[in-house]
C-alpha positions in Angstrom: 0.0 0.0 0.0 1.0 3.6 -0.5 -0.5 7.1 -0.3 0.1 9.2 -3.4 -0.9 12.8 -3.5 -1.3 15.0 -6.6 -0.9 18.6 -5.5 1.3 21.1 -3.8 2.8 21.7 -0.4 -0.6 22.1 1.3 -1.7 18.7 0.2 1.6 17.2 1.2 1.2 18.9 4.6 -2.2 17.2 5.0 -0.8 13.8 4.0 2.1 13.9 6.5 -0.4 14.9 9.3 -2.4 11.8 8.4 0.5 9.4 8.4 3.0 10.6 11.0 2.7 9.4 14.5 -0.3 7.2 13.5 -0.9 3.5 12.8 -0.2 4.3 9.2 3.2 5.8 9.7 4.9 3.0 7.7 2.7 3.6 4.7 5.0 5.3 2.1 4.1 8.7 0.6 4.4 9.5 -3.0 4.2 13.1 -4.4 3.1 14.2 -7.9 3.8 17.9 -7.7 1.1 20.1 -9.2 0.8 23.0 -6.8 2.0 26.6 -6.6 5.2 26.1 -4.7 6.1 22.4 -4.6 8.9 23.0 -2.2 8.7 19.6 -0.5 8.8 17.8 -3.8 11.8 20.0 -4.7 13.6 19.1 -1.5 13.1 15.4 -2.3 14.3 15.7 -5.9 10.9 14.8 -7.4 10.7 16.0 -11.0 8.6 19.2 -11.3 6.3 20.0 -14.2 6.7 16.4 -15.5 3.9 14.2 -14.3 5.1 11.0 -16.1 8.6 11.4 -14.7 7.2 11.9 -11.2 5.0 8.8 -11.5 7.9 6.7 -12.8 9.9 7.7 -9.8 7.1 6.6 -7.5 6.7 3.3 -9.3 10.5 2.6 -9.0 10.5 3.5 -5.3 7.6 1.2 -4.6 9.9 -1.7 -5.5 12.4 -0.7 -2.8 9.9 0.6 -0.3 11.1 4.2 -0.5 13.4 6.0 1.9 13.0 7.7 5.3 12.3 11.4 5.6 12.5 13.5 8.7 9.5 15.7 9.7 9.2 18.6 12.2 6.6 18.3 15.0 5.0 21.5 16.3 3.5 21.8 19.7 1.6 24.9 21.0 -2.0 25.7 21.9 -3.7 22.7 20.5 -2.9 19.2 19.2 0.6 18.6 17.8 1.1 19.3 14.1 3.6 18.0 11.6 5.4 19.7 8.8 7.5 18.5 5.9 9.3 21.6 4.7 9.3 25.0 6.5 7.6 26.8 9.4 7.5 30.5 8.9 7.0 33.1 11.7 7.4 36.7 10.7 7.7 38.6 7.5 7.6 35.4 5.4 4.4 34.2 7.2 2.8 37.6 6.6 3.7 37.3 2.9 2.3 33.8 2.8 -1.0 34.9 4.3 -1.3 37.7 1.7 -0.3 35.4 -1.2 -2.9 32.7 -0.1 -5.6 35.3 -0.4 -4.9 35.9 -4.1 -5.9 33.6 -7.0 -3.5 35.4 -9.4 -0.7 35.4 -10.4 0.3 31.8 -10.0 3.6 30.3 -9.0 6.6 32.3 -7.7 5.3 35.6 -9.1 2.4 35.5 -6.6 4.8 35.2 -3.6 7.1 37.9 -5.0 4.3 40.4 -5.5 2.9 39.7 -2.0 6.4 40.3 -0.6 6.6 43.8 -2.2 3.2 44.7 -0.9 3.9 43.4 2.7 7.3 45.1 2.9 5.7 48.6 2.6 4.3 48.4 6.2 6.3 45.6 7.9 8.3 46.3 11.1 10.9 44.1 12.8 9.7 41.7 15.4 11.0 41.2 19.0 11.5 37.4 19.3 12.5 35.2 22.2 14.2 32.0 21.1 15.1 28.9 23.2 17.4 26.3 21.6 17.2 22.9 23.3 19.7 21.2 21.1 22.6 21.1 23.5 20.7 21.0 26.8 17.3 20.2 28.2 17.4 23.5 30.0 17.8 25.4 26.7 19.8 28.3 25.6 17.5 31.4 25.5 18.1 34.7 23.8 16.1 37.7 22.5 16.4 38.5 18.8 15.1 41.4 16.8 14.4 40.1 13.3 12.4 40.5 10.1 11.7 36.8 10.3 12.6 33.5 11.8 11.9 30.2 10.0 12.6 26.6 10.9 13.4 24.5 7.9 13.5 20.8 7.1 13.9 21.4 3.4 15.8 24.1 1.4 13.2 26.4 0.1 9.9 28.3 0.4 7.7 30.3 -2.0 8.4 28.1 -5.0 12.2 27.9 -4.9 13.5 30.6 -2.6 16.5 28.7 -1.2 16.6 30.1 2.3 18.5 27.2 3.7 20.3 25.6 0.8 22.3 23.2 2.9 19.3 21.7 4.7 18.5 18.0 4.2 15.3 16.1 4.9 17.2 13.1 6.3 20.0 14.5 8.5 18.1 14.5 11.8 18.4 18.3 12.1 16.3 21.5 11.4 17.8 24.7 10.1 16.9 27.9 12.1 16.9 30.7 9.6 17.1 34.3 10.9 17.0 37.6 9.0 17.9 40.5 11.3 16.4 43.9 10.9 17.0 45.5 7.5 15.9 48.7 5.7 13.5 48.2 2.8 16.3 49.0 0.4 18.7 46.5 1.9 16.1 43.8 2.0 15.2 44.3 -1.6 18.9 44.2 -2.5 19.4 40.9 -0.7 16.2 39.2 -1.8 17.1 38.2 -5.3 20.1 36.3 -4.0 17.8 33.9 -2.1 17.0 32.0 -5.3 20.7 31.1 -5.8 21.6 30.8 -2.1 24.0 33.7 -2.3 22.3 35.5 0.6 24.2 33.5 3.1 27.1 35.9 3.1 25.1 38.8 4.3 25.7 39.9 7.9 21.9 40.1 8.6 21.4 36.4 7.7 22.1 33.7 10.3 21.5 29.9 10.2 21.8 27.6 13.1 21.2 23.8 13.1 18.9 22.7 15.8 17.0 19.6 17.0 14.4 21.4 19.1 13.6 25.1 19.5 10.9 27.3 21.0 10.0 30.6 19.4 7.9 33.3 21.0 6.7 36.7 19.9 3.6 38.8 20.5 0.8 38.7 18.0 2.6 36.7 15.4 1.0 33.9 13.4 3.0 30.9 12.1 2.5 29.0 8.9 3.8 25.5 8.1 4.2 24.3 4.5 2.1 27.4 3.6 -0.8 26.4 6.0 -1.8 28.5 9.0 -0.8 26.8 12.3 -1.6 29.4 14.9 0.0 32.0 17.2 3.4 31.9 18.8 4.8 30.6 21.1 5.5 27.3 19.4 7.9 24.5 20.1 9.3 22.8 17.0 11.4 19.6 17.0 12.8 17.2 14.4 11.5 13.6 14.3 14.0 11.6 12.3 12.5 9.2 9.8 9.0 10.1 10.7 7.6 9.0 7.3 8.8 7.0 4.3 8.7 8.7 0.9 8.6 7.3 -2.6 11.3 9.6 -4.0 
C-alpha cells in the first residue's frame, strides 16, 4: 500500500499529518507535484512539471519501499502538528498569508508580489528563542528580526532557497534568521535567495537545531504554507517520521 498525493505543499502537509505518528506511519508517501510552490517535492528531488517522470519515480521507489524522511513536530496551543518543509513566523508568514488570499498570479510571481506589498508596512519583530539542542534547560536569547523560519527542506515560496544546505534526512532542522534591514537593503538581498548567495550577508544567520521554541507577541505561524496558529510554538525534528517514494 501507498498514499500518493497529486498537488502542492498544502496537500503534502495534510498527508504527513495523516501518516506521521499514527498506525499508518509506515505507509509510504508519493508526491506528484502540481501546486504553486512544490517546495517539499523540490527538496526530495521529485521531477517538477513532469507528471510522467514523477509517476515513474514513485513506481520505481515502490519496489524498494522508498526512503525515510524527517519531519518537524509542532506543539503549541492545540494538538501537535507535523510539517514537511518549513515553518514561517514573521515577514515570510505575513507574505504567505497575503499570497494565499490571491488567486492570481500563480507560482513564484504571486509570492514575489505579495512580498513587495507586505514590505511597505512591515516592522521588525522582537522574538524570544530557546534552543534545546545542547541542553534540556535550553539556551535562550532575545532577537530582533524580520523573520525566523525553521526549515527541514531548502526552500519556500516556490524555490527561494533560504537554507540551501538543509537536508530532509539529516536529523536536524535549520533555524533561519534575518535580522532587521531597511527596505532597500532587504530588496537588495532578496534576489540572492534564489541562488543561495544571501548566506554571506551579515543580517542572515542559520543555526542547526533539533528542538527550538519561538515566542513573539501577535505573530501567526505557517507550516508548509498552511496556517498553524499564534506563537509561542515548540518545534522539534523527528528523524525518519515518514517514508517517501522519492
